[in-house]
N, C-alpha and C positions, 0 to 999 in steps of 0.2 A: 504494500500500500504506500503510495507516494505521500509525503508530508508537505504541506504548504506552510511557508513562512508567514506567521501572523504579524500584521502591522501593529506597532504600539498604539495604544489609545490616545496618547498625548505626545506632542513634540518635546516638551520639557516637563519633567516631574521633579518637584522638590518636596521632600518629606522629612519633617522634623529636623530641619537644618539649624544648628546652633554653632556659634563660633566665639572663641576667646583669643585675644592676642596680647602681647606684652608691649606696652607703650615704650617707644624708643627712648624718650627723654626721662620719664619718671620711673621706668621699670615696673609700673603697676600693671597688673593683669586686668584687662578690660573685657567685659562681656558685651560683644558687639551685636550678636544675633541670638534669638531664643525661639526655638521650635517653629521655624517658618516652614509652612507647607503651601505649595502652590502648583496647580496643574494648568498648563498652557497648551492650547490646541494649535495644530498646524495652521499657519496663515493669520494667527491672532496677533494683534498689536496691544501689548500690555504696558501701561505706564505706572511708575512707582513715584510716589510723593511722600514727603514726611519732613520733620525738622532736621536741621543739620546734625550730623553725627548719629543718625538713627540706624546706620548700617546698610543704606541703599547700595553704596559702591562696594562694600564688602560682599554683599549678596551677588552683585553683578560679577565681581572678580571670581567668586566661587563657581558661578555658572560658566564663566570663560575658562576655568581651569587654572587660573593664575594662583589661587590658593586652595588648599584642601580644608574644608570646614572641620571643626573639632568633632562634630557629631552630625548624623543625618545622612540622607541619600539624595544624590542628584543624578538624574538620567536625562540623556538626550537621545531621542529616537529609541528609547527603551534600553540604551546601553549606559553603563556607569561613566560619569565624567571623572577622568583621572588626571587630566591635564589639558593644556590648550590643544585645539584640533581644527582642521579645515572646515568642520561642520558648523563652527561658530566664529563669526567675524565681529570685531569690536571697533566702534567709533568713539574715540576719546574726546574730552573737552579740549585738551591741548592738541594742537594740530600735529599730525604725525606724517606730514608729507615731506618729501625730500627736496631741498632747495635747489639742487643741481639738475633736477629732472624737469622736463616740460610737463604741462598738464596731462598730455596724452601718455607720456612715459611713466608718470606717477600712477595713473590709473592702471596701467598695464604691469606695474611692478610685481605684484603677486603672481600674475599669470606667467611672467617670464621665469620667476623662481620655480613655478610648478611645471615649466616647460610645455605650456599649452601651445599648440600649433599657431603659427603667425596669423593665418587667416581667421582662426577662431578668436585670437586676441583682437584683431581689427574689428570683428563683428561686435564683440562684447563692449569694447571701449567706445566704438562709434555710437552704439545705441545709448550708452550711459551719458556720453557727452551731449547728445540731443536731449535726453530726458532731464538732465540736470542743468540745462540752460548754459552750457559751456561752449556752444558752437562759436567759432571765431577766436577762441582762446586756446586751441589745441596745442600750439607751439609756444605758448607763453610760459615763463618761469614763475614760481611762487612770489618772488619779490615784485612782480608786475601785476599782481592780483589784489583785489580788496579782501578784507577778512571773510566776507560772505562767499566770495568765489573760492577762496582757499578751503572753506568748510565744504563746499560742494564737491571739490576734488577729493577730500578725505572720505566723504560719504560714497562717492562713485568708486573709489579704489576698493573700499570694503565690499561693495556690491559686485564688483567685477570678478572677485574670486568665487562668487556664487555659493556662499555658505548657506546652510539650512536655516540658521538662526543668526539674527543681527542683534548685537548688544550695544546700546548707546548710552554713554554717561554724560549727560548734560552737553550735547554736542553744539548747541546754539547759544550757550550762556555768554560767550564773549563778544557776540555781534550786536549791532545796534537794533533797536526795537523794530524798525520797519523791515530791515533785512531778515530779522528773525521770523516775522510773519510770512515772508516770501519763502524762506527755507522750510518752514513748517508745511506750507501748501505743497511745495515740490516733493518733500519727503512723503507726504500722504499719497500723492499721485504715484510716486515710485513704488511704494509698498502695495498699493492696489494693483498696479500693473504687473508686479513681479510675484505677488502672493507670499512674500517672505514673512516669517515669524519674527517679531520684534519685541525686545524688552528695552524700555526707554526710561531713564532716570531724569527727573526734572524737579526744580524747586517751584516752577510756575504751575499753579493749579489750572489756569486757562489752557496752557500748552498741553497738560496732561489730558484734559477733557477733549480738546480739539483733535488730538492725535489718536487717542486710545479707544479700543473696544471695551476695555476694562481699566479702571483706575484703582490701584492698590494703595491705600493709605496706611502708612506705617507708624508705629508708636515710637517714642523716644527710646534711646538705648537702655537696655538691650532691645534691638529692633524686633518687633512682632508685627504681623498683619493685623491691623485694627479692624479694617473693613474693606470689602471689595464693592466698587460701585460700577455697574454696567452703564455703557453709553449706547442706547439703542438706535440712535440715528446712524445710518450707514455712512461709512467713511467716504464713500463715493460722492455723497451729497454735502460734504462739509467744505465750506469756504469762509474765509474771514469776513467777506462782504456781507454774509447773512448770519454768521455765527452769533454775534451779539444781539441780533433781533429775534433769535429763536428761543421762545420761552422754555422749551423743554431742556435745551442745552444750558441755558442760563441757570435753571433750577438745579441742574447737576453740578455746575460750577459752585453754586452757593452751598450745596450739600457737602462737596469735597472740601471746600474752603473751611466750612464749619468743623469738619473732622480734623483737618490739619491744624487749624488754630487751637482747637480743643486740646490736642495732644501736646502742642508746643507750650501752651499755657501751663500744663501740668508737669512739664519736664523739669528735671533738676539741671540748672544752668551748668553745673560742673560736668555734666554728661554730654553737653552739646558742643564742647570744644572740638575743633577739627584737628 
């Protein structure tokens, strides 16, 4: 009898994840995460919000495989996460593009390392240059680009490698407000068109609601999931020109803001230091 490989029910599974680390300066043992459990489906866009120091980045680093949590289970496609892998791509807040490479060659960097055939490189890079609004800048170097353009390059480079899961740690925090709105809309369109699974950290409640299928509100350290809030409006239908006038979305923003402000007000200030 032939056996069939059963597809995992979830793209990412986090079960009872806890983590402690030793503070580099004080030597104090810090409880960063406590019993975090989260199931994420394929193609879902999940945003994480919470007070500074609540463990959002620690959780993202664990999913990326950069750190091993002290306790708990993390699975991607049903397989244990034991370290970094090509199935997970990361977009950091700090730009990670190479100053000596052009836009086109920055985006293609991971593909070159993976020895992807040249014609396939050209296809992927060309499509992302168009999707991310980089047409006309293919041969520009980073010093010739604005902050927003550089961040587009960083996002495109991660997508080019075609990972199953994209992990994003406040990627738009350093750009101006208007550029940030444009990047959010472009990211939303990119995610819809490619169907990627995304975990996105932000301090902006509006950004979390605008981008996410679900918003995860976390407690102060040690970080726990306080509540999950679904955003029922299709991501295909979200644009900033109509977002603020949509009563359903504004009500969700108010709900999440209340959750975040509530946990921040109850936090111990000594636990919020970064």
